[in-house]
N, C-alpha and C positions, 0 to 999 in steps of 0.2 A: 352649698350643694343641698338641693332639696329644702331650701329656706334656712339651712343651718350655716353658720358662719365658722370657717376653719382658718386659722393663721399658721402658715408654714414658715420655720425658720431654718435656713440652710446653713450647714457647717461644712467646711472643706474636708476632704477625705485624707489629705497627705498627713503622714505621721507626725509632722512638725506642729499640726494644729490641735494637738492633744487638749490644751487648756480651753480652747475654743469649744471642742466637742464636749468637755466636762461641763462647761458653762451652759451649753445648749441643752444638755440632759436635765440640768438643775432647774432651768426655767420653763421647760415644756411639760405639758401633761401626759403626752404620749410620744414615744420615739418611733420614728419610722426608719427602720434599718434598710438601706438600699444596697442590694448585693447584686453584682453583674452575674447574669446567667451563664456567661462564658469564662468567668473568672473564679467564682466560688468564694469561699471564705478566705479573707486576707487578714494579716496581723491587726490592721486598724479596725477590721470588722469585730475581731474579739474585743479589742480595746473599747469600741463603741458599746458592745454589749455590757461589759464591765461598767461603764459610766451610767448606762440606763439603770442597771441594777443597783448601783451605789445610791442613785438619786430616787430608787423605788419608783421607777416610771415604767408603765406597761409597754411592751415592744409589739409593733406590727412590722411585718417583713414585706418589702416590696422587692421581688425578684425581677431586676430590670434586664433590658436587652434580650427579651425573649424572641426578637426578630431576626437576630444574627444566626448564621448557619451552625455554629458549634454551641448553641444554647443547650444547657442541660439542667432545667429547673429542679428535677428530682435529686440531682447530686447536691445541689444547694441545700435542699430540704434535709438531705442526710448529714451534710456537714453541720448544719445549724442544730439538728436534733443532737449531734454529738456535743453541742455547746449548751444543751439544756433548753433549746427552743423547739419544742416538738410540735409539728404542725397539727392543727385541729383535725384535718382529714386522716391523720395517722393516730388519732386517739389523744392528742394533746390538747393544749389550750392556746397556742399561738396562731394568730391570724396570718396567713400567707396570701399574697396577691401577685399574680404574674402579669408584669406590665412591659411596654415599650415606650419610654419617654419620647424617644425620637419620633415614632409613628403615632404617638398619643393613643396607644392601644390600652384598653381596659383600666384607664385612670379612674372611671366612675367607681369600679369594683373596689379600688384602692380607698377612695373617699368613704364609701359605704362601710368598709371594714374599719376605718378609723372612728367613724361615728358609732359603730356597734360596740367597739371597746369602750369608747367614752360613756355610753349609755349603760353597758353591762357592769363595768368595774369601777367608774368614777362617778361622783356627784359633783359636776362642775358648776358652782355657783359663786357670784361675787356681788358685792354691794356697790352699785354704780353712784350712791349718794355720798360715799365716804370720800376723805382726802385721798386724792390720786397717789398710788405708789406702784412700783414695778422696777424690774432690772433694767440697767443700761446694757443693750446688746452690743453696740459698737459705737465709736466716736471718731471724729476726725476734724481737721482744720480745713475748712472750705474756703477757697480763694474767693474773696468778694462777699461771702456770706458769714465768715468767722466761724466759731466752734459750733459743729453739727453733732447731735447725738441721737441714736436710734433707741427708743425705749419700748418695751412691751408693757402696756398698761395691764395690771393684774387686778387691782381693785380701784373703786372710785372713778371719777371722771376728770381728765386733765383738760384745763381750758386755757386759751390764750390770756396772758395777764397773770397766770399763777406763779407764786414764787416757789423755786424748786431747788433742792440741795442733792447732790449725789457725790458722796465721798468728800474730796476736798474742792469740788467745784460747785459753784451756785449760781443762780441767775433768775431771770423773769422770762417766761415763755414769750418770746416775740412773735414767733410764727410756729404752726404745726403743719406738717405735710403727711399725707398718707404714702403708701408704697409706690403709687404711680407718680408721685411728686405734685398732687393736687392739694391746694390749701384746705385745712380744716379749721373750724372754730373750736372743736372739742373731741376728745377721744375716750371711749369707755373700756370696760374690761375686756381684755382679748385683742384690743387693737394695737397694731404696731404703728409707731409714729415717729417721724423725725422732728426733733426740737431744735429750734434756733433760740439763743439767748443766754447759753452759759458763758461765764467768764473765761474758761478754757475747756477743751475736750475731757469730760469726765472719764475716769478708768472703766473699761468694760468690765462687766460683772458686778458693779456697784449697784446697791438699790437706791433708786431715786425716789424722793418723796416730796409732796407739796407741803410747805409750811405757811404759817400765818401771814408773814411779810418778808420782803427782801433783807431786812435787818437781821431777822432771826436766821435767814438762809445763809447770810454772809457769816454771821457768828458761828454757826454749826460747822460750816465748811473751813473756816479758819482754825477752829479747834482740832478738826480731824487733819488739817494740813500740818499743824504743829506736831501732832502725834506722829505722822508719817515721816517728818523730817527728823524727829528724834530717833525713830526706828532706823532710818537710813544712815544717820550719823553713827549710831551703835554698830551697825553692820560694817560701815566703812572703816571703823576703828580696827576691825579685825583684819583688814587687808594689809597692803604694803605701802608704806610711805615712800616718797621719791627718794629720800636719803638711802633707805634700806634697799631699795631697788637698784640704785646706782651701785651701791657696794656690791651687791649680788652680781650685777652685770660685770663689774670690773673683775670679780673673781671668776667671770666666765660661767657662772652657774645658769641662770635662767633669764631669758629675754622675753619680754611681753609685748605682744602686738596689741596696741590700744585701738579701740574702735569707737567712733562716734556714729550712731546709727539713727537715721530718720526713716519713718514709713508713712505710708498713706493713711492707715487706720491703726488703732490701738492693738487690735487682735493680731495683726500682721507684725507689728513690732515685737510683741510679746513671743510670737512664734519664732521669729528670726533670732531673738536674743536667746531663746531656750536652745535653738539649734547650735548656735555659736559656742554656747558654754559646754556643749557636749564634746567639742573639739579637743582631742588629747594628742599633744605632739611633744616628743622628748625634748626639743630644743626651744620651742617657742610656746609661751602661754597666751591665750586669747582673752582679753579683757574689754568688756563694753563699758566705757567710762561715762557715756552719756547715751540716753536714747529719748526719742521724743516723736511726736505726731506732727506732719506737715513737711513743707519744702525745706531744703538746706539753705541755711542763712549764714550771714557773715559771722554771727555769734558761734555757730557750729565750727566754722573754719578757724576761727580765733582759738577756741578751745582745743582743737585738733593741733594747731601750730604749737600751743603752749605745752602739750602733753605728748608731742610726737606720735600723733594718732592718724589713722586713716578714716576718712569720712565715707560711710556707705549709705546710699539711698535706695530704699526698697519701694519701687512704685512712685518714687518722687524725684524731682531734679533740682539742682541748685539754681538760685536766681542769678541774674547777671553780675550783681555786686559780689555775691559769694564766689562765683567763678573767677572773676578778677582778682579777688583777694587770695584765693587758693594758688593762682599762678604766681603771684608776688611772694607768698610765703613758702611756696614749694610743697603745698599739702595735696595729697592725691585724693580725688573725689572718684569713686566708682558707683555706677548705678545699676541695679538689677531689677528685673521684673518676674523672674522665676526663682523660687527659693532653692531648687537644686543648684542652680548656677551660683547663687550667692554662697 
């Protein structure tokens, strides 16, 4: 916009995606709070304000849907003033912009206000010469291309061929793509890029950084993987063993519904697991015994068969082998595309 580059990071509004929004606030410099002019302030609006404040990120408000008949931008201003976001035109410090995404109305005004806040409140500089680093925004297993991860480069310049580590994942950058899917040779500070070359999808929210070579990357990832496994074992030790579970089931106490959950991207899996863990039922407990990114495989069905579990796919489907094995083993596979239905 006017020769300045802005990168937008979109996070879903549904309450299940709390962790995604919290991450979004942590990795951005400015939070754009989108509020519908006909809806006003919702519970997730208040939650988003809390995330932005916790991350100490300035907020610009975009009052959207001003083209709809019952739009009331001033009611939105009043509601948000009650949440401590006082509009500048009312003597406060928060920039408000009235837009219609559908009609593409007034979007220039929003961009100008974002740049105004960036110039007035933040000194945004980064060293493009350093070793590249930045957070993993999202990751998935792409059929035909392997693990794909989206990273926001925060400092340095990421180049094809760099050795990279993010949590317990490591690799060498095989290819870089921009947000349009076009190939890049390098990406500098503020650039969002898709990376191919990790050994498995790195966890969303992890910091990725370039290291001197692949050996160092593998070593760091293995150390981190060991630590994660130890933590998981310690956490699992506090759960219920099969023997204990059978004993309790025979007493008629508690029956658990075991779930193997697979999703298209790491953030969706995380959101689905967090929603499932909230389910409280007097007779049945819900336990996610395995979660992962990618299509439903024979391994998932075997695990479900061994532990009397249900297999759930969120935006993913079983392959033919998994479907045939599920029929033989009597394992139920259910797929969903909408979190409410799940």
